[in-house]
N, C-alpha and C positions, 0 to 999 in steps of 0.2 A: 676392224676387224672382230668384234665381239657380235656382229651381226651375220656375220663366216661362222658366228662356229654355232652362231644359236640352227641354221639353218643345218651344220652337221648333225645337230643334233638332233632335228625332228627326223632329215634323213636315214639315220639309226635307228632311231626309234618307230617308224614308217615300219624299215625293214624289220625287223627283229620282229615286230606283230606280223608281218605278211608270212615271215618263216616262220613262227609260234599256229598260223590260221594253216599252210598247210599241213603239219604234221596232226592237226587237229587236235592242237591243246589252246586253241585261239579262236578268237572271231571272224567273222566271213573274212576272206581273200580281198582281194582292190576291187580282183570280177566279180568277184558276186556281187560287191557293194555297188558297185556301178553296173549292172544290168538291175538290183532291185533300182538305182534310182532310176533308171531309163525307163522303167514301167510306169511314170505318172510323169502329166505336163509341170507339178513343181519340180520334180527331180530332175528333170529334161532341162530345166528353167535355171537351177543349181549347178549342174556337169558343164552348159552352157558358158558359165559366169565362170566358174573354175578353169577351165579353158584359158578365157577370156584378159584371169587376169594373170595367168601364166604368162600369157604372151604381151600383156605391157610389160609383167617388169622381169623377163629373161628373157624375149626374142626379140622385142621392137629398141635394139640401140645399135 
C-alpha cells in the first residue's frame, strides 16, 4: 500500500510542476524537457531507457 501512495505522491508532484510550467511560473513543461533531451545522443538513450523501464514495470504483466 505504501508503494502505491508513493506513486500517487510522485504523480501529483509531476502534475503540479506541469501546471506551474504552463502558467509560466515554473520550469520547462514535460514536452519541452523531452524535446531538449532528444537533441543529443545521451538524451535519446536516457529517453529510451525511461520508456523501457516504464514498459517493464507497468506494461509487461
